[in-house]
C-alpha positions as CSV (number, residue, x, y, z in Angstrom):
1,M,-41.8,48.2,25.0
2,R,-43.1,47.3,28.4
3,S,-41.6,48.2,31.7
4,Y,-42.0,46.4,35.0
5,K,-41.1,48.1,38.3
6,S,-40.2,46.6,41.5
7,S,-39.0,48.1,44.8
8,N,-35.3,47.7,43.8
9,Y,-35.0,47.8,40.0
10,V,-36.8,48.3,36.7
11,V,-36.9,45.6,33.9
12,A,-37.5,46.7,30.3
13,V,-38.7,44.1,27.8
14,N,-38.5,44.9,24.0
15,L,-41.1,42.5,22.4
16,S,-39.7,43.1,18.9
17,T,-36.2,42.1,20.0
18,L,-37.6,38.9,21.6
19,L,-39.5,38.1,18.4
20,K,-36.4,38.6,16.3
21,G,-34.4,36.4,18.6
22,F,-37.0,33.7,18.5
23,V,-37.2,33.8,14.7
24,I,-33.4,33.6,14.4
25,F,-33.3,30.6,16.8
26,I,-36.0,28.8,14.8
27,V,-34.3,29.5,11.5
28,G,-30.9,28.4,12.8
29,L,-32.4,25.2,14.2
30,L,-34.1,24.4,10.9
31,S,-30.9,25.2,9.0
32,I,-28.9,22.8,11.1
33,F,-31.4,20.0,10.6
34,S,-31.7,20.7,6.9
35,I,-27.9,20.8,6.3
36,S,-27.5,17.6,8.4
37,G,-30.2,15.9,6.4
38,I,-28.7,16.9,3.1
39,L,-25.2,15.7,4.1
40,T,-26.4,12.3,5.4
41,S,-28.6,11.8,2.3
42,L,-25.8,12.3,-0.2
43,K,-24.3,9.3,-1.9
44,P,-21.0,8.2,-0.2
45,E,-18.9,9.3,-3.1
46,Y,-20.1,12.9,-2.7
47,R,-19.6,13.2,1.0
48,I,-16.7,14.9,2.7
49,T,-14.6,12.1,4.1
50,S,-11.9,11.8,6.7
51,N,-9.6,10.7,3.9
52,S,-10.1,14.0,2.0
53,L,-9.5,16.0,5.2
54,N,-6.3,14.0,5.8
55,Q,-5.1,14.6,2.2
56,A,-5.8,18.3,2.6
57,A,-3.9,18.4,5.9
58,E,-0.9,16.8,4.3
59,N,-0.5,20.0,2.3
60,V,0.1,22.0,5.4
61,S,3.8,22.3,5.9
62,G,5.7,22.0,9.2
63,E,6.5,25.7,9.0
64,A,2.8,26.6,8.7
65,L,2.1,24.5,11.8
66,Y,4.9,26.3,13.6
67,R,3.3,29.6,12.8
68,L,0.0,28.4,14.3
69,F,1.9,27.6,17.5
70,A,3.5,31.0,17.4
71,L,0.0,32.7,17.2
72,E,-0.9,31.1,20.5
73,N,2.5,31.2,22.2
74,R,4.6,34.2,21.5
75,A,7.8,32.4,22.6
76,F,7.7,30.3,19.4
77,G,7.7,33.6,17.4
78,N,11.0,34.6,18.8
79,M,12.7,31.5,17.3
80,N,14.2,31.7,13.8
81,V,13.0,29.3,11.1
82,E,15.6,28.9,8.4
83,D,13.4,28.0,5.5
84,E,10.4,30.3,5.6
85,Q,7.5,28.9,3.5
86,E,4.2,30.6,2.5
87,W,1.0,29.6,4.1
88,P,-1.0,27.1,2.1
89,S,-3.7,28.6,0.0
90,L,-6.9,28.5,2.0
91,S,-9.0,28.4,-1.2
92,S,-7.2,25.4,-2.6
93,L,-7.4,23.6,0.8
94,L,-11.2,24.3,1.0
95,F,-11.6,23.2,-2.7
96,Q,-9.8,19.9,-2.1
97,V,-11.6,19.1,1.1
98,T,-15.1,19.8,-0.4
99,T,-14.5,18.1,-3.8
100,N,-11.7,15.5,-3.1
101,V,-10.0,16.9,-6.3
102,S,-6.3,17.8,-6.3
103,F,-4.9,19.7,-9.3
104,E,-1.6,18.1,-8.6
105,D,-3.1,14.6,-9.2
106,P,-5.3,14.4,-12.4
107,R,-6.6,11.0,-11.3
108,S,-8.7,12.7,-8.6
109,L,-10.8,14.4,-11.4
110,L,-12.1,11.0,-12.4
111,G,-12.1,9.3,-9.0
112,R,-15.8,9.8,-8.3
113,E,-17.1,9.3,-11.8
114,L,-15.6,5.9,-12.7
115,P,-16.7,3.0,-10.6
116,G,-13.7,1.1,-9.1
117,F,-11.3,3.8,-10.1
118,S,-10.0,4.0,-6.6
119,I,-8.3,0.6,-7.1
120,F,-5.7,2.4,-9.1
121,D,-5.2,5.1,-6.5
122,G,-2.0,5.6,-4.5
123,D,1.0,7.7,-4.1
124,I,4.5,7.4,-5.6
125,L,6.9,7.9,-2.7
126,V,10.0,7.0,-4.7
127,A,9.8,6.8,-8.5
128,G,11.9,4.3,-10.4
129,E,13.0,4.8,-14.0
130,G,9.9,5.5,-16.2
131,T,7.5,5.5,-13.4
132,N,4.6,7.9,-13.3
133,F,0.9,8.1,-12.4
134,T,-0.1,6.3,-15.6
135,N,1.8,3.1,-14.9
136,M,1.6,2.5,-11.2
137,P,1.0,-1.0,-9.8
138,I,-2.6,-2.2,-10.3
139,E,-4.4,-4.1,-7.6
140,S,-7.0,-5.6,-9.9
141,V,-9.8,-7.8,-8.8
142,P,-10.3,-10.8,-11.1
143,P,-13.7,-12.1,-12.0
144,R,-15.0,-15.0,-9.9
145,D,-14.7,-17.4,-12.8
146,A,-11.0,-16.8,-13.0
147,L,-10.5,-18.2,-9.5
148,D,-12.5,-21.4,-10.1
149,T,-10.1,-24.4,-10.8
150,E,-12.7,-25.9,-13.1
151,N,-12.3,-22.9,-15.4
152,E,-8.5,-22.9,-15.5
153,A,-6.7,-22.7,-18.8
154,E,-4.5,-25.5,-20.1
155,L,-0.8,-24.9,-19.4
156,Q,1.9,-24.3,-22.0
157,N,5.7,-23.6,-22.1
158,T,6.2,-25.3,-18.8
159,E,8.9,-27.8,-19.9
160,K,11.9,-25.9,-18.5
161,L,10.3,-24.4,-15.4
162,N,12.0,-26.8,-13.1
163,E,15.4,-26.0,-14.6
164,S,16.0,-22.8,-12.6
165,G,18.9,-23.8,-10.4
166,S,21.5,-21.2,-9.5
167,E,25.0,-21.3,-11.0
168,N,26.3,-20.8,-7.4
169,G,24.6,-23.8,-6.0
170,D,27.8,-25.5,-4.9
171,T,29.4,-22.5,-3.2
172,T,29.5,-22.0,0.5
173,P,28.3,-18.6,1.6
174,P,30.7,-16.5,3.6
175,Q,28.0,-15.8,6.2
176,S,25.1,-17.8,7.4
177,T,22.2,-17.6,9.8
178,G,23.3,-20.9,11.2
179,G,20.2,-22.9,10.4
180,K,17.8,-20.3,11.6
181,K,15.0,-19.3,9.3
182,T,15.0,-15.5,9.5
183,V,13.0,-14.6,6.3
184,H,9.5,-15.8,5.7
185,L,7.8,-15.8,2.3
186,Y,4.0,-16.1,1.8
187,F,1.4,-15.2,-0.9
188,S,-1.8,-13.4,-0.2
189,H,-2.8,-13.6,-3.9
190,T,-1.6,-17.2,-4.3
191,R,-2.9,-17.8,-7.8
192,E,-1.5,-14.7,-9.6
193,S,0.0,-16.2,-12.8
194,Y,1.6,-15.2,-16.0
195,L,0.0,-15.2,-19.5
196,P,2.9,-16.9,-21.4
197,Y,2.0,-20.1,-19.5
198,L,-1.8,-20.0,-19.9
199,Q,-2.9,-21.5,-23.2
200,G,-5.4,-19.3,-25.1
201,V,-5.6,-16.6,-22.4
202,K,-5.1,-13.0,-23.5
203,D,-7.1,-11.0,-20.9
204,P,-4.8,-10.0,-18.0
205,N,-7.7,-10.2,-15.6
206,L,-7.8,-13.9,-16.2
207,A,-4.1,-14.5,-15.5
208,H,-4.7,-16.8,-12.5
209,H,-3.8,-20.5,-12.0
210,S,-3.7,-22.9,-9.1
211,K,-0.4,-24.6,-10.2
212,I,1.7,-22.1,-12.2
213,N,1.7,-18.9,-10.3
214,V,3.8,-16.6,-8.0
215,T,4.6,-19.4,-5.6
216,K,7.2,-20.5,-8.1
217,V,8.8,-17.1,-7.8
218,G,8.8,-17.7,-4.1
219,D,10.5,-21.1,-4.6
220,K,13.3,-19.4,-6.6
221,L,13.7,-16.5,-4.2
222,K,13.9,-18.9,-1.2
223,S,16.6,-20.9,-3.0
224,E,18.6,-17.8,-3.8
225,L,18.4,-16.4,-0.3
226,E,19.5,-19.7,1.3
227,Q,22.5,-20.0,-1.1
228,L,23.5,-16.6,0.2
229,G,23.4,-17.9,3.8
230,I,19.9,-16.5,4.8
231,G,17.6,-19.2,6.2
232,T,14.2,-18.8,4.6
233,S,10.8,-20.4,5.2
234,I,7.9,-20.4,2.8
235,D,4.2,-20.9,3.2
236,K,2.4,-21.7,0.0
237,T,-1.1,-22.1,1.5
238,D,-3.6,-21.5,-1.2
239,V,-5.3,-18.4,0.2
240,I,-7.6,-18.1,-2.8
241,K,-8.9,-21.6,-2.2
242,N,-9.6,-20.7,1.4
243,L,-11.6,-17.6,0.2
244,N,-13.6,-19.8,-2.2
245,N,-14.3,-22.3,0.5
246,K,-15.5,-19.6,2.9
247,G,-17.5,-17.7,0.2
248,L,-15.3,-14.6,0.8
249,E,-14.6,-11.9,-1.8
250,Y,-11.1,-11.4,-3.3
251,W,-10.5,-8.2,-1.3
252,A,-10.5,-10.4,1.9
253,A,-7.2,-12.1,0.9
254,Y,-5.1,-10.1,3.3
255,Q,-7.5,-10.8,6.1
256,E,-7.2,-14.5,5.2
257,S,-3.4,-14.6,5.0
258,R,-3.0,-12.7,8.3
259,P,-3.4,-15.7,10.6
260,L,-0.8,-17.6,8.5
261,V,1.7,-14.8,9.2
262,Q,0.8,-14.7,12.8
263,A,1.3,-18.5,13.1
264,A,4.7,-18.2,11.4
265,M,5.8,-15.4,13.8
266,A,4.5,-17.3,16.8
267,G,6.2,-20.5,15.8
268,N,9.6,-19.1,14.9
269,K,11.1,-16.4,17.2
270,D,14.1,-16.1,14.8
271,L,12.0,-14.5,12.0
272,L,13.2,-11.0,11.0
273,Y,11.6,-10.3,7.6
274,L,8.2,-11.0,6.1
275,I,7.8,-10.9,2.3
276,D,4.4,-11.1,0.6
277,V,5.1,-12.1,-3.0
278,H,2.8,-10.7,-5.7
279,R,2.5,-10.2,-9.5
280,D,1.3,-6.9,-10.9
281,S,-1.4,-6.5,-13.6
282,Q,0.5,-4.0,-15.8
283,R,1.7,-5.1,-19.2
284,K,5.1,-6.0,-20.5
285,D,6.3,-2.5,-21.5
286,V,5.8,-1.3,-17.9
287,T,7.1,-4.4,-16.0
288,T,10.2,-5.4,-18.0
289,A,13.7,-3.9,-18.1
290,T,16.8,-4.8,-20.1
291,I,20.0,-4.7,-18.1
292,N,23.4,-5.6,-19.5
293,G,21.6,-7.2,-22.5
294,N,19.4,-9.4,-20.3
295,S,15.6,-9.1,-19.8
296,Y,14.4,-8.8,-16.2
297,A,10.9,-8.6,-14.7
298,K,10.7,-5.3,-12.8
299,L,10.1,-5.1,-9.1
300,A,7.7,-2.8,-7.3
301,F,7.6,-2.1,-3.5
302,V,4.1,-1.5,-2.1
303,V,3.6,0.0,1.3
304,G,0.3,0.2,3.2
305,A,0.0,3.5,5.0
306,E,-3.0,2.9,7.1
307,H,-1.2,2.0,10.4
308,P,0.8,4.1,12.8
309,N,4.3,2.6,12.1
310,Y,4.3,2.4,8.3
311,E,7.3,4.7,8.2
312,K,9.5,1.7,9.2
313,N,8.1,-0.3,6.2
314,L,8.7,2.7,4.0
315,K,12.3,3.1,5.2
316,L,13.1,-0.6,4.4
317,A,11.5,-0.5,1.0
318,T,13.3,2.8,0.1
319,E,16.7,1.5,1.1
320,L,16.3,-1.7,-0.9
321,H,15.0,0.3,-3.9
322,E,18.1,2.6,-3.7
323,K,20.4,-0.4,-3.5
324,L,18.8,-2.0,-6.5
325,E,19.1,1.2,-8.5
326,A,22.8,1.4,-7.7
327,K,23.6,-2.0,-9.1
328,Y,20.6,-2.8,-11.4
329,K,19.5,0.5,-12.8
330,G,15.9,0.3,-13.9
331,L,15.0,-2.9,-12.1
332,S,12.9,-1.3,-9.5
333,R,9.8,0.6,-10.5
334,G,9.9,2.4,-7.1
335,V,8.1,2.6,-3.8
336,F,4.3,3.1,-3.8
337,V,2.0,3.9,-0.9
338,K,-1.6,2.6,-0.8
339,K,-4.3,4.0,1.5
340,G,-7.9,5.1,1.5
341,S,-11.0,3.5,0.1
342,G,-10.7,0.7,-2.4
343,T,-7.5,-0.8,-0.9
344,N,-6.5,-2.9,2.1
345,G,-4.2,-0.1,3.4
346,K,-2.2,-2.4,5.7
347,F,-1.2,-5.5,3.7
348,N,-0.2,-7.1,7.1
349,Q,2.7,-4.7,7.3
350,D,1.4,-3.5,10.7
351,M,2.7,-6.8,12.1
352,S,6.3,-5.8,11.6
353,G,8.5,-2.9,10.6
354,N,10.4,-5.4,8.4
355,A,7.4,-6.5,6.3
356,M,7.3,-6.1,2.6
357,L,4.9,-6.5,-0.3
358,L,6.8,-7.1,-3.5
359,E,5.3,-7.1,-7.0
360,F,7.5,-9.4,-9.2
361,G,6.9,-8.5,-12.8
362,G,3.5,-8.3,-14.6
363,V,1.1,-10.6,-16.4
364,D,3.4,-10.9,-19.5
365,N,6.7,-11.7,-17.9
366,T,8.3,-15.1,-18.2
367,F,9.9,-17.2,-15.5
368,E,13.3,-16.7,-17.2
369,E,12.9,-13.0,-16.5
370,L,11.5,-13.6,-13.1
371,N,14.3,-15.9,-12.1
372,R,16.9,-13.2,-13.0
373,T,15.0,-10.7,-10.9
374,S,14.8,-13.2,-8.0
375,E,18.6,-13.6,-8.2
376,A,19.2,-9.9,-8.3
377,F,16.9,-9.1,-5.4
378,A,18.3,-11.9,-3.3
379,E,21.8,-10.5,-3.9
380,I,20.8,-7.0,-3.0
381,F,18.8,-8.1,0.0
382,A,21.6,-10.2,1.3
383,D,24.0,-7.2,1.2
384,Y,21.4,-5.2,3.1
385,Y,20.8,-8.1,5.5
386,W,24.4,-8.6,6.5
387,Q,25.0,-4.9,6.9
388,A,21.9,-4.6,9.1
389,D,23.1,-7.7,11.0
390,K,25.8,-5.6,12.5
391,V,23.0,-3.7,14.3
392,N,20.3,-5.5,16.3
393,H,17.6,-6.9,14.1
394,N,14.1,-6.5,15.5
395,I,10.7,-7.8,14.6
396,S,7.6,-6.9,16.5
397,T,5.7,-9.5,18.5
398,P,2.6,-10.9,16.9
399,P,-0.5,-8.8,17.7
400,S,-3.8,-10.3,18.6
401,S,-5.9,-11.5,15.7
402,Q,-8.0,-8.8,14.1
């Protein structure tokens, strides 16, 4: 130790303490750089992501957050909380954040190991009859060859496809939109087709066609809605053709269909509901229901949760699911939320609280089954529509193009 005297005070310097402090500073600095280097050099699938932090935060209950407030402000602690809940396990939260693995969802154990597994990820918000994590809707990406019209299969079983008129075609609906088109149908995955009409095709990933596809489901749904008094417009622009022409990948379909929806909204101020019609990639045992002796293609509601107001879309989908369950038990597979890597996460639903993505059946369903489902959904939707008509309908104004 050395001492330095001045006229007013004495300064003592301990050289060993200075040396220790300097060493600790250097070690700490090197540790920070080392840890930062390790984290940034890891493969993306092994990094801690904002999505994993968000999922872990979802496990924190409102009561736990309330207790956190009470720790900082004692006034909160004087209020009674009826349903006391335990604090979330710190160890389980840390484990989920660092590994992206949740013991409540076995799919997370394989999520990093299987390439493309995130395509099958999502949450079941409302489960329909027989729905579980093993049979959720699949947003499959077809091989490029399947989207080339030169490679399309020959068609079969198409003789009666134009004979899908409704038995109530001559009846006058008790209520009407008065010529206004208030529902808009469109197709982000225009060429999603059904195997029974594709000659020689067995692979569900190849169930795509430029002529026989989900647009025919849209035609039937439009007809049924209009016969129930709800004016409906339909846009059958071949989004997949546009993707091919621009050299874009399949996942860009929602980006490509977005301007079509914006144009529809800008050109028709009466629009209230937007429905993106799709077909799931699951097989017949998952996508088919027998109701009153008749075979139906099941419906699935998909909600994108990566925008601030998705709760409005979720509320609409849940109410329609419940109404379907009340009259057509087993027709709806449920309400599913998609977010995170490997999915669009919005599906253009950020453009309106009244936007829906509907999966009509799967690759093995027939148009006979699909037409019954279109009739049932139109009936349930019309009931919902006219009840909601007693309150002010609202649709958000078109946002700027993104």
